[in-house]
Structures are given as C-alpha cells and as structure tokens.
N, C-alpha and C positions, 0 to 999 in steps of 0.2 A: 485613255483619258478616264481617270478615276481619282478619288481622294480616299486612300486606304489607311491613312494615319489613325491609329487607334482601333482598327478593325480586329475583332476577335478578343478584345479585352473584356474582363468580366463586367465592367461598367457599361461598355458599349452594347454588349449582348443582352442587357436588360431593357434596352430601348426597343420599341416596336420596329418591325421590318416592313418597309413600304416598297411597293413596286409601282412606278409611274409608267403608264402605257397609253396606247390609243388603238381603237379597232382597225383591222386591216394591216397592221404593222407586223410583218413576219418575225422580226427580232423580238418584239414584245411578247408575242405568243410563245415563242421558243423559250424565252426567259422564264415566263410563268410556269410553263410545263416542266422546265428543269428544276425549279424550286419545289413544285408539287411532287415530282418523282423522288425527291430527297426528303420528303416529309416536312418541309419548312413552311411554317404558318406565316402569312403575310397579309398586309392590308393592300387590297387591289385598288389603285387610283387611276381611273380613266380621265386623263387630263383634258380631253375634249369636252367633258361634261362637268367635272368637279372643279369649280372655280378656286376653292381653297387649296385643293391639291395642286392645281396649276401654279398657284402662288408659292407653295412649298417648293416645287421644282425650281422655280425661278430663284428662290432664296438660296438654293444650293449653287447657283451660278451657272446653271445649264438650261438650255431650251431645246433639248432633244430627248427622245425616248428610244429604248427602255432604260430606265435608271432604277437601280436597287439601292436603297438607303436605310441606314440606322442613324438617326440624328444627322450630324454633319458628315458622317462617313458614307461614301457612296461609290458605286461602280457602274460603269456602262454595262448593260445587260448582254452585250455582244461578247464579252470575255468571261466565260464561265469560271475560270480560275479566280478571278476577282469577285465575281458574284458569290462564290462559295465562301470566300474570306469574310465578306460582309454578313452573309447569312449565318456563318458559324459552323460549317461542316467541311469535311475533307473532300477535296476535289479529286476525282478519278478520271483520267483521260480515256478516250475511246480509240479504237483502231480506225485510222483514216485510209481511204482508198489511195492508191498511188497517184502521183501527179498526172500521169498519162491517163489513168482511168477517170480522174476528175475532169480532165480536158475533154474526154469523150462525152461525159455527162453534160457538160456545158454546151457542146456542139449539138447534142440531141435536143436540149431545151431550146436553143436558138432555132433549130429547124422546126420544132413543134410550134413555137410562138409565131413564126412566119406562116405556117399552115392555118392557124386559127385566125390570125389577122386577116388573111385573105377571105375568110368566111363572114367576118363582121361587116355589116352594111356601113358604107361610108357615113350615112346620116345618123348612125348610132355611136360613132366613135367618140363624140364629145359629150355623150350622156354621162352625168356624174354617178359614180358607183355608190351604192349604199354603204354607210358606215364611216366614210371619210371623203373629203373633197378631192377626189381623183377620178379622171375619166378613163374610159377604155383605152383611148389613144395614149394617155399618159402612163397607164399601167403597162401596156405593151412596150412602149418606149423604155420604161424602167427595166423590163426584162432584157431588152437589147443592150441597155446602157451599163448594167452592172458588170458584165464581162469587159465592156469597153474601158471602164475605170480601172479594172485590173490590168488590162493591156497597157494603159497609159503609165501605170506604175512600173511594169517590168520592162517596157520598151524605152521609156523616156525618163524613168525615175520621177515622174510627176507626183506631187503630193496627193496622197490618198485621203482627202478631206471629206468632211460631211457635205460641204458645198458641192464637191465633185459628184457625190453619190445622190444628190437630190433629184437628178434626172429631170431637169427643167427642159421642156421641149424648145428646141431652137426656133426662132421666128420663121425661118425659111422652110421648116418641115411642115407643110400645110396639108398634104394629101396622103392618102393611104399608100400610094406609090412611093412617096418620099420616105415614109416610115419603113416600108418593106425593103427599100434600097439600103437603109441604115442597118437593118437586121442582117441582110446579105453581106454588107460590108464588114460588120463585126464578126460574122461567121468566118469569112475569108481571111480576115486579119488574124484571128486566133489560129487557124490552120497554118498560115504562113509563119507566125511567130514560133509556133511549136516546132515546125520542121526546121527552122533556122536556129533557134536558141533554146527552145523548151527542154530538150533532152539534156543539155549541158547546164541548165540553170540550177543553182544551189537553192533548193527549197527550204533549207534550214536557216537561211539568212533572215534577218529581221524583216517583218512585214511592212513596217513604217506606215501604219494606218492610224487614223484619228481616234479610234475607239479603244486602243490599248496595246499592250506588248504581246504580240503574236508573231509567229514566223510565216514565211511566204506560203508554205504548204497549207497552213490554216486559212490564209487569205483566199487561196484558190478553192479550198473546200467550202468556205463561206460563199464564194462567188457561185458555186454550184447549187447549194441548197437554197440560198437567198433568191436567185433567179428562178429556181424550180418551184419554190413555194408560191411566188407570184404567178407562175404559169398555172399552177393548180387553181388559183383564184380565178384566172381567166376562164378555165374550163368550167368552173362552178358558175360563174356569171353567165357564160354562154348558154348553159343548160337551164339555169333557174330564172334568168332575167330576159334573155333574148330568144329562148326556145330553139336554140341551134345546137345540134349534136356535133361536137368537134370531130373533124376528120382525123382518124387514127389517134384517138385520145390516149395520152400517157396514163399508165396505171401505176399503182404503188410499187409494183415490181420493177418498173423502169427506173425508179429512183433508188433502188436498193444500193446500200453503201453510203448514201448521203444521210446525214443526221437531220431528216426532215421533221418538222413539227407534226404532232399527231393529228391536229385539227387543221382544216384548210383555211378557215376564216379566223375564228377565235374560240377559246374555251369557255367564255362567259357570255358573249353577246352574239346574237344572230346578225347576219349582214343586213337584215331588214330594219334593224334598229339603228338610228343614226342621229347625230347632233354634231355641229361643227363650231361650237361657240368659242373654243380656244385654239391656239396656234402652236402647239409643241411641234418640234420637227423630228422627222425620222427618215 
C-alpha cells in the first residue's frame, strides 16, 4: 500500500522527506533506522504528539504508521524497496534466513513470551505501558497473534489486513491462563503447519499483505523480527518497570539472522516519555 507515482523525479526529490511514526511501534523504529543508515535526512513526525503532522498524515488518505512521504508521494515504511524510492536512493536487499530457520526463530519467540507471561503478576497485566496506549496483556497477545495472522494467511488464504494485525484482545480472553493457552495454541499450530505444509510451500509466491508487494518469505521474516522486537520490549518493561528478571532472557545472539532494529524502544524517545493525544494506527 503506497502511492509511488512521481517518486524519484527531480521535482519530487526537492520536497522535504517526512516520516510519520509513533513510539513503541517496531516498524516505525526500523523505518527510521533504515533511512538513517542510508544517510537520508528527514523530518521526524510523532503523530501521537504533533497535531499538524497527524493532519498531514490524514491528508494522504492513511491512518496508520509508519509512512514515509514527499508531498503526495508516500510509501508504507514496512516495504523498504518503496521507502528507498521515495527517499531517492538505491535499495539493496539483504540475505534472509531460510524459511525453516525463520520458523524456528518464531517458535523460540513464542516459547519465551510464554515464559515471561508466567512471571508477570496478574494484577499488573492491564497496566498501560509508557509511550503508547497498550497494556502488558495486549503486548503479549500481540506477540502471540503476529504468527497467528501469518498462519491464517498460509492455511486459509485469509486477507493479511491491517485490521487482522491490530491484535485486539477477544472479549473471552480474560485471564492469564486464557492468554497462555492462546500462546501454546499458536506454537502448536505453527509446528503442525510446518510439518504438514511448510516444507513444500512456495515462499516466492506473493505475500498478499496490506502494506505492499512482498513475497511470502519476506512476510515470514517480518513475522519473526516483528514479534521478536515486541518480545524485547517485554523484557525491557519487566526489568525497568516491574523489577522482574525474565527467566532465560533472550539475548541479541538469539535473534541473529533476523533484521532486528538496533534500539529496543525508539531512537528518539525514552519509554518514560509519553502522550496519547492522537490515534494513528500501527
């Protein structure tokens, strides 16, 4: 999902480059880091706090972040090929782990999220995290749900939409036990799918996702680093906010091969700084 008509033209490249983002958003952070790594100068617009920036985003016809834009030309920050076109530099791909190795990373992340969830007191699960309006319960559910959305896509050809990835807690998922059961179910479901279909799946096929034109291999990779980044945030919050040392915490080496963001929370804002005035989606 992008509007690339006119991208890279001399006229368009004279316009300022804007990045619309919000704290705690893993894709937003990775987009900003990608541009910085390529020496691209941009105006950073936190739409949770910048009312005019939020209106600019709405004027583009979108209500989600990250978005990289020059004038009316814009790209969803999840597709770096498109981001590079808007920014005006050549995109170079990276070597991805094999689908089987990526599957193992996702299983590792699901296991770890279950361990950490078991350590978080039930009465703390609904505390709102700093930086954005999301609770511990919602963040853990999101880690479990990201692979579930991928599985819905490959098992049932379900639309991989923004709405599917919002990870809104079901009304009947009331307790920690309910949430842990969902994590266990997703883990078992991924194992079963891989043993049945994963080995023979064509990962070069179109990903059919809402954020742009990518293949299924790229969707699986994103499933891994996206859920992994939010797991890193859970570890950070447990240590810094709850005073709990995670059991068998994952280290940077555990994520080797996944294109993880360099920062755990954000490259501009501390997780202690927060404001929820606007409602961009991510």
